C-alpha positions in Angstrom: -3.8 -9.5 -8.3 -1.4 -8.8 -5.5 1.8 -9.7 -7.2 1.0 -8.5 -10.7 3.6 -7.2 -13.1 2.1 -3.7 -13.2 2.9 -2.7 -9.6 3.5 1.0 -9.2 7.2 1.0 -8.3 7.6 3.9 -5.8 9.8 4.1 -2.7 6.7 4.1 -0.4 6.1 0.4 -1.0 9.7 -0.8 -1.1 11.1 -3.2 1.5 14.3 -1.1 2.0 12.5 2.2 2.6 11.5 3.5 6.0 9.3 6.6 6.7 11.1 9.5 8.3 9.7 12.1 10.7 9.0 14.6 7.9 6.9 12.2 5.8 9.7 11.3 3.3 11.1 7.8 2.8 14.6 6.9 4.1 16.4 4.4 1.9 18.4 1.9 3.9 20.6 1.1 1.0 21.5 4.6 -0.1 21.2 6.3 3.3 19.3 9.2 1.6 15.7 10.5 1.9 13.4 10.7 -1.0 9.8 11.8 -1.4 7.3 8.9 -1.0 6.1 9.3 -4.6 9.6 9.1 -6.2 10.1 6.2 -8.6 12.1 3.4 -7.0 15.6 2.5 -8.0 16.9 -0.8 -9.5 17.0 -2.4 -6.1 13.3 -2.1 -5.6 11.6 -5.0 -3.8 7.8 -4.9 -3.3 6.5 -5.1 0.3 2.8 -6.0 0.4 2.4 -4.8 4.0 3.2 -1.2 3.0 0.4 -1.1 0.5 -2.5 1.3 1.3 -5.7 -0.8 1.4 -9.0 0.7 0.3 -11.8 -0.7 2.4 -15.1 -1.6 0.8 -18.1 0.5 1.7 -20.7 -1.0 4.0 -23.7 -2.1 2.0 -26.9 -0.2 2.7 -29.5 -2.9 3.5 -32.7 -2.9 5.3 -33.4 -6.6 5.5 -35.4 -8.1 8.3 -35.3 -11.5 9.9 -38.6 -12.4 8.2 -37.0 -12.0 4.8 -34.9 -15.1 5.3 -37.5 -17.5 6.6 -39.0 -20.2 4.4 
């Protein structure tokens, strides 16, 4: 589920965090930088658009057009 209760709470997927030049996350509330894997603070709010999506592998098929005719 997208909004399940077991979301990994890290700064990298927080609404209030922005990525800085050196790969760390800049917290807009605290004004400090943190590593992207740092556990989030109490003000954590999940941003679904920052989640890294794993794409499905393409299926290996060798179907022909004749396979689907009746």
